[in-house]
C-alpha positions in Angstrom: 82.5 140.9 110.0 82.6 137.3 111.2 84.8 136.6 108.8 87.2 139.2 109.1 87.7 138.3 112.5 88.4 134.9 111.8 90.8 136.0 109.3 92.4 138.5 111.7 92.1 135.6 114.9 93.7 132.9 112.8 96.5 135.4 111.4 97.3 136.5 115.3 97.5 132.5 116.0 100.0 132.2 113.3 101.4 134.9 114.7 101.9 133.5 118.1 103.2 129.9 116.9 105.8 131.5 115.0 107.1 133.3 118.1 107.4 130.3 119.9 108.9 128.6 117.1 111.5 131.1 117.0 111.9 132.0 120.6 112.9 128.1 121.2 115.9 128.7 118.6 115.1 128.2 114.7 118.1 125.3 114.4 116.4 123.2 117.0 112.9 123.8 116.4 113.3 123.3 112.5 115.1 120.0 113.3 112.1 118.8 115.2 109.7 119.9 112.7 111.5 118.0 109.8 111.6 114.9 112.1 107.6 115.3 112.5 107.2 116.0 109.2 109.7 112.5 108.1 107.5 110.7 110.6 104.1 111.9 109.0 105.4 111.1 105.3 106.8 107.8 106.5 103.2 107.3 108.0 101.0 108.5 105.4 103.2 105.7 102.9 103.1 102.8 104.9 99.2 103.7 105.4 99.2 103.4 101.6 100.9 100.4 101.1 99.3 98.4 103.9 97.3 96.3 101.2 100.0 95.9 98.9 102.9 95.2 100.7 103.3 94.4 104.1 107.3 94.6 103.8 107.2 98.0 102.7 104.9 99.0 105.7 107.0 97.6 107.7 109.9 99.5 106.5 108.1 102.9 106.8 106.8 102.0 110.5 110.4 101.5 111.5 111.6 104.7 110.1 108.6 106.6 111.4 110.0 105.6 114.9 113.5 106.7 114.1 112.1 109.8 113.1 109.9 110.4 115.9 112.9 109.1 118.3 115.3 111.4 116.3 112.7 114.6 117.2 112.8 113.5 120.6 116.3 113.2 121.6 116.8 116.3 119.1 114.5 118.5 121.6 116.3 117.7 124.4 119.5 118.0 123.0 118.4 121.6 122.2 116.9 122.0 126.2 119.6 121.2 127.6 122.1 123.4 125.6 119.4 126.0 126.6 119.9 125.5 129.8 123.5 125.9 130.1 123.3 128.8 128.1 121.0 130.2 130.8 122.9 129.2 133.3 126.2 130.8 131.6 124.4 134.3 131.4 123.6 133.6 135.1 127.0 133.0 136.1 128.2 135.7 134.1 125.3 138.5 135.6 126.2 137.5 139.3 123.0 138.1 140.8 120.5 137.7 138.6 116.7 139.0 138.5 114.6 136.1 139.1 112.7 137.2 136.0 115.2 136.8 133.7 116.1 133.3 134.7 112.4 132.5 134.4 112.8 133.7 131.1 115.9 131.6 130.1 114.4 128.7 131.4 110.8 129.1 129.7 113.2 129.4 126.6 115.1 126.4 127.3 112.1 124.3 127.8 110.6 124.5 124.3 112.5 122.6 122.1 111.7 120.1 124.8 108.1 120.4 124.5 108.2 120.7 120.9 110.0 117.3 120.8 107.4 115.7 123.1 104.8 116.8 121.0 106.2 115.6 117.6 107.0 112.1 119.8 103.4 111.9 120.7 101.8 112.6 117.0 103.9 110.4 115.8 103.6 107.6 118.3 99.7 107.7 117.7 100.4 107.1 113.8 102.8 104.5 114.7 100.4 103.0 117.1 97.4 103.4 114.2 99.4 101.7 111.8 100.9 98.4 113.9 97.3 97.8 114.8 96.2 98.4 110.9 98.9 95.8 110.1 98.0 93.4 112.9 94.3 93.7 111.2 95.8 93.1 107.5 97.9 89.9 108.8 95.1 88.2 110.2 93.1 88.7 107.3 95.6 87.0 105.1 
């Protein structure tokens, strides 16, 4: 019974995340997700080459920094475009219901939130990799 409850709870959580992902706009949310995955991949490659080649590690570190910043900027671009479309709909309606306006604002801020989340996750990895590089260079 516990296993069934845990499986249903996991399925429900995945559906909630998928719903938030789709509300934020699949184009911008997908681009941010790609930037996050690229940052993580660059960090993994950097960690795996830290003892072998500091040049490759530095290159992967720079790539992770660039991809994390790109995800952040894409998130804010999606947010600004969402705000513009929300204000366009308010202008078209004339006197909108505050609940509709608040819903539009929430949706426009989802991309910025996901961009910030991906940036923070990548930055934590970048800081750890930089400290590992400093320790490795002191040992050599």
